[in-house]
C-alpha positions, 0 to 999 in steps of 0.5 A: 500500500503506497503512502505518498506525502506531498508538502506544498504551500497553502493556496491551491483550491479544493479542485486543484488539490483533488486534481493533484491527488488524482494525478499522483494516484494515476502516476503511482498506479501506472508506474508500480501497478498498485490498485487505486484502492491501495494508494493513499495520498496525504497533502500537507499544506504550509504557510509561506512563513514556514517555507524557504528556497534558495536561501530566501524565507517566505518565497512564494513557491506556488505563484512562481511556478504554475505548471500544468 
């Protein structure tokens, strides 16, 4: 039973989070063959003040990369 944990910045809509979970589950199913009912995904959201990237605190990770 795969358990995938995804840490991300607060800011995605519920629809975006549902889509993200679906895509993670699909990729897991296609990659390692796990049945969908055995795949667990946990999204953990963090405020910008809890994030740092490239030496900068509170860097807006989501707004700087809206990849689709």
